[in-house]
C-alpha positions as CSV (number, residue, x, y, z in Angstrom):
1,M,133.9,119.5,-96.9
2,R,137.4,120.5,-95.8
3,D,140.5,118.5,-96.6
4,F,141.0,116.4,-93.5
5,S,144.6,115.7,-94.4
6,K,145.4,119.4,-93.7
7,P,145.3,121.3,-90.4
8,G,142.0,123.1,-89.8
9,R,138.7,123.1,-88.0
10,S,135.3,121.7,-88.8
11,P,132.0,123.4,-87.9
12,V,130.4,122.0,-84.8
13,Y,127.0,120.5,-85.4
14,A,124.4,120.2,-82.7
15,A,120.8,119.1,-82.5
16,N,119.7,121.1,-79.4
17,A,121.9,124.1,-78.5
18,A,125.2,125.6,-79.4
19,V,127.7,128.2,-78.1
20,A,130.7,129.9,-79.9
21,T,133.1,132.1,-78.0
22,S,136.7,133.1,-78.2
23,H,137.8,131.3,-75.0
24,P,137.4,127.7,-74.0
25,L,136.4,128.4,-70.4
26,S,133.8,130.9,-71.6
27,T,132.3,128.3,-74.0
28,L,132.3,125.7,-71.2
29,A,130.5,128.0,-68.8
30,A,127.7,128.7,-71.4
31,I,127.3,125.0,-72.2
32,E,126.9,124.1,-68.5
33,V,124.2,126.8,-68.1
34,L,122.4,125.5,-71.2
35,R,122.5,121.9,-70.1
36,A,121.2,122.9,-66.7
37,G,118.1,124.3,-68.3
38,G,119.1,128.0,-68.7
39,N,118.3,129.9,-71.9
40,A,120.5,131.7,-74.4
41,V,120.6,134.9,-72.4
42,D,121.5,133.1,-69.2
43,A,124.3,131.2,-71.0
44,G,125.6,134.4,-72.7
45,I,125.9,136.3,-69.4
46,A,127.7,133.5,-67.7
47,A,130.1,133.1,-70.6
48,V,130.9,136.8,-70.9
49,A,131.4,137.2,-67.2
50,V,134.0,134.4,-67.2
51,Q,135.8,136.0,-70.1
52,C,135.9,139.3,-68.2
53,V,138.2,137.4,-65.8
54,V,140.2,135.0,-68.0
55,D,140.8,137.3,-70.9
56,P,141.3,140.6,-69.1
57,L,143.1,142.5,-71.8
58,M,140.2,142.1,-74.2
59,T,137.2,142.6,-72.0
60,G,136.1,143.3,-68.4
61,I,133.3,144.6,-66.2
62,G,135.0,148.0,-66.6
63,G,133.9,148.0,-70.3
64,D,130.9,148.2,-72.5
65,C,128.4,145.8,-74.1
66,F,126.0,145.6,-77.1
67,A,123.5,142.8,-77.8
68,L,121.0,141.6,-80.4
69,Y,118.6,139.1,-79.1
70,A,116.0,137.2,-81.2
71,P,113.6,135.3,-78.9
72,K,111.8,132.4,-80.5
73,G,108.9,133.7,-82.5
74,A,110.2,137.2,-82.8
75,T,110.1,138.7,-86.3
76,T,112.8,141.3,-85.5
77,P,115.7,141.1,-83.0
78,I,115.8,143.2,-79.8
79,A,118.7,145.6,-79.8
80,L,120.5,146.8,-76.6
81,N,123.1,149.6,-76.4
82,G,125.0,148.9,-73.2
83,S,127.7,151.5,-73.8
84,G,128.6,154.1,-71.2
85,R,128.6,157.9,-71.3
86,S,131.1,160.6,-70.6
87,P,131.0,162.6,-67.3
88,A,128.5,165.4,-67.1
89,A,131.4,167.9,-66.9
90,A,133.0,166.7,-70.1
91,H,132.4,169.8,-72.3
92,D,134.6,170.0,-75.4
93,A,135.3,173.7,-74.6
94,W,136.9,172.5,-71.3
95,F,139.4,170.4,-73.1
96,L,140.1,173.1,-75.7
97,E,140.7,175.8,-73.2
98,R,143.3,173.6,-71.4
99,G,144.9,172.2,-74.5
100,I,144.0,168.6,-73.4
101,T,144.0,165.8,-75.9
102,L,142.6,162.3,-75.6
103,T,145.3,159.7,-75.1
104,P,144.9,155.9,-74.5
105,T,145.8,156.0,-70.9
106,S,144.2,159.3,-69.9
107,P,141.3,159.3,-67.4
108,H,139.5,161.4,-70.0
109,A,139.4,158.3,-72.3
110,V,137.3,156.5,-69.6
111,T,133.5,156.7,-70.0
112,V,131.2,155.1,-67.4
113,P,131.3,151.4,-68.0
114,G,128.0,150.1,-69.4
115,A,128.5,146.3,-69.4
116,V,127.2,145.4,-65.9
117,A,124.0,147.4,-66.4
118,A,123.5,145.8,-69.8
119,W,123.8,142.3,-68.4
120,A,121.3,143.0,-65.7
121,K,118.8,144.5,-68.2
122,L,119.1,141.5,-70.5
123,L,118.5,139.1,-67.6
124,E,115.7,141.1,-66.2
125,D,113.9,141.2,-69.6
126,H,114.8,137.8,-71.0
127,G,116.7,135.6,-68.6
128,T,115.6,132.7,-66.3
129,R,118.5,132.8,-63.8
130,S,119.7,135.4,-61.4
131,L,122.8,137.5,-62.1
132,G,124.2,136.2,-58.8
133,E,124.0,132.6,-60.0
134,L,125.4,133.3,-63.4
135,L,128.4,135.1,-61.9
136,L,129.5,132.1,-59.9
137,P,131.8,130.6,-62.5
138,A,133.6,133.9,-63.1
139,I,134.0,134.4,-59.3
140,R,135.5,130.9,-59.0
141,Y,138.1,131.6,-61.7
142,A,139.0,135.0,-60.1
143,E,139.4,133.4,-56.7
144,E,140.9,130.0,-57.5
145,G,142.8,130.9,-60.6
146,Y,142.7,130.1,-64.3
147,P,145.4,129.1,-66.8
148,V,146.5,131.6,-69.4
149,Q,145.6,130.4,-72.9
150,P,148.1,130.7,-75.8
151,R,146.5,133.6,-77.7
152,V,145.7,135.4,-74.5
153,A,149.4,135.1,-73.5
154,L,150.5,136.5,-76.9
155,D,148.2,139.5,-76.6
156,W,149.2,140.0,-73.0
157,S,152.9,140.1,-73.9
158,R,152.2,142.8,-76.3
159,S,150.4,145.0,-73.7
160,V,152.9,145.0,-70.9
161,E,153.7,148.7,-71.3
162,R,150.0,149.6,-71.0
163,V,149.6,148.1,-67.5
164,A,153.1,148.7,-66.2
165,G,152.5,152.4,-65.8
166,D,149.7,151.9,-63.3
167,P,150.6,150.5,-59.9
168,A,147.4,148.6,-59.3
169,S,147.4,147.3,-62.9
170,A,151.0,146.2,-62.7
171,A,150.3,144.4,-59.4
172,T,147.3,142.6,-60.9
173,Y,148.4,141.7,-64.4
174,L,152.2,141.3,-64.3
175,V,154.3,138.6,-62.8
176,D,157.7,139.9,-61.7
177,G,157.2,142.8,-64.1
178,T,156.4,140.9,-67.2
179,A,153.4,139.1,-68.8
180,P,152.4,135.7,-67.6
181,G,153.4,132.8,-69.9
182,V,151.1,130.2,-71.4
183,G,149.6,128.0,-68.7
184,T,150.5,130.4,-65.9
185,I,147.8,130.3,-63.2
186,M,146.5,133.8,-62.5
187,R,144.2,135.0,-59.7
188,H,142.3,138.3,-59.1
189,P,141.0,138.3,-55.6
190,R,139.9,142.0,-55.6
191,L,138.0,141.5,-58.8
192,A,136.4,138.4,-57.2
193,A,135.2,140.4,-54.3
194,T,133.7,143.0,-56.6
195,L,131.9,140.3,-58.6
196,R,130.5,138.9,-55.3
197,R,129.2,142.3,-54.5
198,I,127.5,142.6,-57.8
199,A,126.1,139.1,-57.4
200,E,124.6,140.2,-54.1
201,H,123.4,143.7,-54.9
202,G,123.0,143.6,-58.7
203,P,124.2,146.5,-60.8
204,R,123.8,148.9,-57.8
205,G,126.8,147.0,-56.3
206,F,128.9,148.3,-59.2
207,Y,127.5,151.8,-59.9
208,E,126.9,152.8,-56.3
209,G,128.7,152.3,-53.0
210,P,132.3,151.2,-52.4
211,V,133.1,150.0,-55.9
212,A,131.9,153.1,-57.6
213,E,133.6,155.2,-55.0
214,D,136.9,153.4,-55.7
215,M,136.6,153.9,-59.5
216,V,135.7,157.6,-59.2
217,A,138.4,158.3,-56.6
218,R,141.1,156.7,-58.9
219,L,139.9,158.6,-62.0
220,R,139.7,161.9,-60.1
221,D,143.2,161.4,-58.6
222,L,144.4,161.2,-62.2
223,G,142.5,164.4,-63.2
224,G,139.3,162.9,-64.5
225,L,135.9,164.7,-64.3
226,H,133.9,161.7,-63.2
227,T,131.5,161.8,-60.3
228,L,129.4,159.3,-58.3
229,D,126.3,160.8,-60.0
230,D,127.8,159.9,-63.4
231,F,128.1,156.3,-62.3
232,A,124.7,156.2,-60.6
233,A,123.0,157.5,-63.8
234,A,124.3,154.6,-65.9
235,Q,121.5,152.9,-67.9
236,P,121.5,150.7,-71.0
237,E,119.2,151.7,-73.8
238,L,116.8,149.6,-75.9
239,V,117.2,150.8,-79.4
240,T,115.7,150.1,-82.8
241,P,118.0,147.9,-84.9
242,V,118.9,149.0,-88.4
243,T,118.6,146.5,-91.3
244,T,119.0,145.9,-95.0
245,R,118.3,142.9,-97.3
246,Y,121.1,141.0,-98.8
247,R,120.8,137.9,-101.0
248,G,117.3,137.2,-99.6
249,Y,118.3,137.6,-96.0
250,D,117.6,140.4,-93.5
251,V,120.8,141.6,-91.9
252,Y,120.3,143.4,-88.5
253,E,122.8,145.6,-86.7
254,C,122.6,147.9,-83.7
255,P,122.2,151.6,-84.8
256,P,124.7,154.3,-84.1
257,S,126.4,155.0,-81.7
258,G,127.8,151.7,-83.0
259,Q,129.3,151.3,-86.5
260,G,126.9,148.5,-87.6
261,L,125.3,150.9,-90.1
262,A,128.5,150.8,-92.1
263,V,128.0,147.0,-92.6
264,L,124.6,147.6,-94.2
265,M,126.0,150.4,-96.4
266,M,128.7,148.1,-97.7
267,L,126.3,145.3,-98.3
268,N,124.0,147.6,-100.2
269,V,126.9,148.5,-102.5
270,L,127.9,144.9,-103.0
271,T,124.3,143.7,-103.7
272,H,124.6,144.7,-107.4
273,H,127.9,142.9,-107.9
274,D,128.4,139.2,-108.6
275,V,130.6,138.7,-105.6
276,A,130.5,134.9,-106.1
277,G,132.0,135.2,-109.6
278,L,134.8,137.6,-108.8
279,S,138.4,136.6,-108.8
280,D,140.3,137.0,-105.4
281,L,141.9,140.2,-106.8
282,D,138.7,141.8,-107.9
283,R,136.9,140.8,-104.7
284,V,139.5,142.3,-102.4
285,H,139.7,145.4,-104.6
286,L,135.9,145.8,-104.5
287,F,135.8,145.3,-100.8
288,A,138.5,147.9,-100.3
289,E,136.7,150.5,-102.4
290,A,133.3,149.8,-100.7
291,C,135.0,149.9,-97.3
292,K,136.6,153.3,-97.9
293,Q,133.3,154.8,-98.9
294,A,131.4,153.5,-95.9
295,Y,134.1,154.2,-93.3
296,H,134.6,157.7,-94.6
297,H,131.0,158.4,-93.9
298,R,131.2,156.6,-90.6
299,D,134.1,158.8,-89.4
300,A,132.3,162.0,-90.5
301,L,128.8,161.3,-89.4
302,F,128.4,158.5,-86.8
303,A,127.8,159.6,-83.2
304,D,125.4,159.4,-80.2
305,P,122.0,159.8,-81.9
306,V,120.5,161.0,-78.7
307,L,122.5,164.2,-79.1
308,N,123.2,164.3,-82.8
309,R,121.1,163.3,-85.8
310,V,122.7,160.5,-87.8
311,P,121.2,160.4,-91.3
312,V,120.4,156.7,-91.2
313,E,117.7,156.8,-93.9
314,H,120.0,158.7,-96.3
315,L,122.9,156.3,-95.7
316,L,120.6,153.3,-96.4
317,S,118.9,154.9,-99.4
318,E,119.3,153.9,-103.0
319,A,120.6,157.4,-103.7
320,W,123.6,156.9,-101.4
321,R,124.2,153.4,-102.7
322,A,124.3,154.7,-106.2
323,S,126.6,157.5,-105.2
324,A,129.0,155.2,-103.5
325,H,128.8,152.6,-106.3
326,G,129.6,155.3,-108.8
327,A,132.7,156.3,-107.0
328,I,134.2,152.8,-107.4
329,D,136.5,152.1,-110.3
330,M,137.2,148.4,-110.6
331,A,140.5,149.2,-112.4
332,R,141.9,151.7,-110.0
333,A,141.9,152.6,-106.3
334,Q,140.1,155.8,-105.6
335,E,140.0,158.3,-102.7
336,P,136.8,158.1,-100.7
337,V,134.2,160.8,-101.1
338,I,131.3,161.9,-99.0
339,W,127.9,162.6,-100.4
340,P,127.7,166.4,-100.6
341,E,124.2,166.7,-99.1
342,L,125.6,164.9,-95.9
343,A,128.8,166.8,-95.5
344,H,129.6,167.8,-92.0
345,K,132.2,170.3,-90.8
346,D,139.8,144.6,-78.5
347,T,136.8,143.0,-77.7
348,V,135.2,139.6,-77.2
349,Y,132.1,138.3,-79.1
350,L,129.9,135.3,-78.5
351,S,126.9,133.6,-80.1
352,V,124.4,131.4,-78.3
353,V,121.4,129.5,-79.6
354,D,119.4,127.5,-77.0
355,R,117.1,124.4,-77.3
356,D,114.0,126.6,-77.8
357,G,115.6,128.5,-80.7
358,N,116.3,131.8,-78.8
359,A,119.4,133.4,-80.4
360,L,121.8,135.8,-78.7
361,S,124.5,137.9,-80.3
362,L,126.6,139.7,-77.7
363,I,129.8,141.7,-77.7
364,N,131.8,143.1,-74.7
365,S,134.9,145.2,-74.8
366,I,137.4,147.4,-73.0
367,F,138.5,148.8,-76.4
368,Q,142.3,148.6,-76.7
369,G,144.3,145.9,-75.0
370,F,143.9,146.4,-71.3
371,G,141.8,149.5,-72.0
372,S,143.1,152.6,-70.3
373,G,145.5,150.5,-68.2
374,I,143.9,152.1,-65.1
375,T,142.8,149.7,-62.4
376,A,140.7,150.9,-59.4
377,P,143.0,149.7,-56.6
378,E,140.4,148.4,-54.1
379,S,137.8,146.9,-56.4
380,G,140.2,145.5,-59.0
381,V,138.1,147.0,-61.9
382,L,140.2,147.6,-65.0
383,L,138.7,150.6,-66.8
384,H,138.2,150.8,-70.6
385,N,139.3,153.7,-72.8
386,R,136.3,153.8,-75.2
387,G,136.2,157.6,-74.8
388,L,139.3,157.7,-77.0
389,S,136.9,157.4,-79.9
390,F,135.6,160.9,-79.2
391,R,136.9,163.9,-81.0
392,I,137.6,167.3,-79.5
393,D,136.0,169.3,-82.3
394,P,132.9,171.4,-81.6
395,G,132.0,171.2,-85.3
396,H,131.9,167.4,-85.3
397,P,128.9,165.2,-84.2
398,N,131.3,162.9,-82.4
399,T,132.9,165.6,-80.3
400,I,133.1,164.9,-76.6
401,G,130.3,166.3,-74.6
402,P,128.4,165.9,-71.3
403,R,126.8,162.5,-70.7
404,K,127.5,161.5,-74.3
405,R,128.3,158.1,-75.9
406,P,131.3,158.0,-78.3
407,M,131.1,156.3,-81.7
408,H,131.6,152.6,-81.0
409,T,133.4,149.9,-83.0
410,I,131.9,146.9,-81.3
411,I,128.9,145.5,-83.1
412,P,126.9,142.2,-82.8
413,G,125.1,141.0,-85.9
414,M,121.9,139.0,-86.5
415,L,120.9,137.3,-89.8
416,M,117.2,136.6,-90.2
417,R,114.9,135.2,-93.0
418,D,111.2,135.1,-93.2
419,G,110.9,136.6,-89.8
420,A,113.0,134.0,-88.0
421,A,116.6,134.0,-86.8
422,V,119.1,132.3,-89.0
423,A,122.4,133.2,-87.4
424,P,123.8,135.3,-84.5
425,F,127.2,136.4,-85.7
426,G,130.0,138.8,-84.9
427,V,133.6,139.6,-85.6
428,M,136.2,141.2,-83.3
429,G,139.0,143.4,-84.3
430,G,138.4,147.1,-83.5
431,H,137.7,149.2,-86.5
432,Y,137.8,146.1,-88.7
433,Q,134.6,144.7,-87.3
434,A,132.2,146.3,-89.9
435,M,134.4,145.0,-92.8
436,G,134.6,141.7,-90.9
437,H,130.8,141.3,-90.9
438,V,130.8,141.9,-94.7
439,E,133.6,139.3,-95.3
440,L,132.0,136.7,-93.1
441,L,128.5,137.1,-94.6
442,T,129.6,137.2,-98.2
443,G,131.8,134.2,-97.6
444,I,128.7,132.2,-96.6
445,L,126.0,133.8,-98.8
446,D,128.0,134.5,-102.0
447,R,131.0,132.1,-102.0
448,G,129.3,129.1,-100.5
449,L,131.7,128.6,-97.6
450,D,130.5,126.8,-94.5
451,V,130.6,128.9,-91.2
452,Q,134.0,127.7,-90.2
453,E,135.5,128.2,-93.6
454,A,134.1,131.7,-93.8
455,L,135.8,132.5,-90.4
456,D,139.1,130.9,-91.5
457,A,139.4,132.7,-94.8
458,P,142.2,135.3,-95.1
459,R,141.2,138.9,-94.3
460,S,141.8,142.3,-95.8
461,F,140.9,145.7,-94.5
462,A,141.2,149.1,-96.3
463,Y,141.4,151.8,-93.7
464,G,143.9,154.5,-92.9
465,G,145.3,154.9,-96.4
466,G,146.3,151.3,-97.1
467,V,145.0,147.8,-97.4
468,E,146.0,145.5,-94.5
469,M,146.2,141.9,-95.6
470,E,146.7,138.7,-93.8
471,P,148.9,135.9,-95.2
472,G,147.0,133.5,-97.4
473,F,146.5,135.7,-100.4
474,S,148.6,134.8,-103.4
475,P,151.5,137.0,-104.5
476,E,149.6,137.7,-107.8
477,V,146.7,139.2,-105.8
478,V,149.0,141.4,-103.8
479,A,150.8,142.5,-107.0
480,G,147.5,143.1,-108.8
481,L,146.3,145.3,-105.9
482,E,149.5,147.3,-106.0
483,A,149.1,147.8,-109.7
484,R,145.7,149.3,-109.1
485,G,147.2,151.8,-106.7
486,H,146.6,150.2,-103.4
487,R,149.3,150.6,-100.7
488,I,149.6,147.1,-99.2
489,I,150.3,146.7,-95.5
490,P,151.2,143.1,-94.4
491,A,149.2,142.3,-91.3
492,S,151.4,142.3,-88.2
493,G,149.2,139.6,-86.7
494,P,145.8,138.0,-87.1
495,I,143.0,140.5,-87.9
496,G,140.3,140.1,-85.4
497,G,138.4,137.0,-84.4
498,G,134.8,135.9,-84.8
499,Q,132.0,133.5,-84.0
500,I,128.7,132.4,-85.7
501,I,126.0,129.8,-85.2
502,W,123.9,128.9,-88.3
503,I,120.3,127.7,-87.6
504,D,119.5,125.0,-90.2
505,R,115.8,124.6,-89.6
506,A,115.3,122.3,-92.6
507,R,117.6,119.7,-91.1
508,G,117.0,120.5,-87.5
509,V,120.6,121.2,-86.6
510,L,122.9,124.1,-85.6
511,A,126.3,124.7,-87.3
512,A,128.7,126.7,-85.1
513,G,132.0,128.1,-85.9
514,S,134.7,129.8,-83.8
515,D,137.7,131.7,-85.2
516,P,141.0,129.9,-85.1
517,R,142.7,133.3,-84.6
518,K,141.7,133.1,-81.0
519,D,141.8,130.4,-78.3
520,G,138.0,129.8,-78.4
521,S,135.8,127.0,-79.5
522,A,132.3,126.1,-80.5
523,L,130.4,123.4,-78.6
524,G,126.9,122.0,-78.8
525,Y,124.8,119.1,-77.7
């Protein structure tokens, strides 16, 4: 139990249903749906739609979505890849011939948004309410206005330049040329009209007709290769989740094109370590070394599996684990290596568990803050820049290509045991997310932290040649890491966010946590 004389949060305990999101209005929307008899999928779609309005720099209907859903009685979760594809004309040779590179605000960084189609698919297969009904709270906030929350305001202020360069974006998201302050009421009437169209016509109201025409026209005006056929062809994909066993639990992730496989690779390395008995110094060092091995393989091998074979079986094998484990020196930082046989030339997350025990883990993103910064002027749709994750390299599996999905950072997670859901969980934070899943799960399963303590714990992330560290680690830990050869990078701000709901069947309660790095909250009843 936490020290109540110090600032902090407690987990939220509930007997019937619970929600955890990174925005209070999103959490409230989900709770209202649950209390009205809706299930976890209904509540999740209502919540994420609200957040696409009230947290526009982190997510939107112009972005992508992934989900893991564990219906009551299911022994494995259902996995949905709701990410979008590149235009049919996007051959890597076309970019090479013209010397074009992928930049954050380029139309070529925009893939066809997959979120709306994913929401519709989830509701069609597992929901009990219509998409139109569930979009009503989001429409109300877009029309009538919403107050900007503190963390949203901070992130907004850091992203002014991204939207200032696009006339429609600047008119939509800036107030007198600057970011709105905390508590400012913002309205998005064009987006509200688009949401109403989707509510009436379903996903066709987004991928066909005036909304699609507006998005395609804007992208083509900027030099994009997108066509109406590219948008009309958008379809989410049911995929087979990947899994590994850790401390007696089954950890499930969506397969590539997401990076969830890297979570399982790191857990497999850690399974032979006494993580619970490690000092803070040794634990951060071990995590950094395991992270480097998994991410090095991620960057070399992860891609759209429809067009490129990703060696999932090899990467989850005992042989790979032993190879990665053997490359770790607990006394010294090492360079990452790739197994020779395999060598090859911002976001919002939410968890929902309903009264019947259905569990939803859902993540929705426009990638970087305000995505591409490109807003379709008539429809008010802000477009993501997920295509920035592509490479332009014909020898690489993640090179850009026609109707191809880029490697994705956004990953929902699901923990199960004995064929039943234990916890939908997820961590936001771009590339950090796979490491975030490992830190969250080991905090609970190895270190004995409750769900809120595990979210609150200071974070570290070894990527890009250094170890980024949040405040909260002792000077001795930092000095010890430097002595082992790590280059320490003090975090410029909070690393990511996160939510989790733990299903305690023995006691008949749910324990929900929401990351204090964001504005969100967990609620239950």
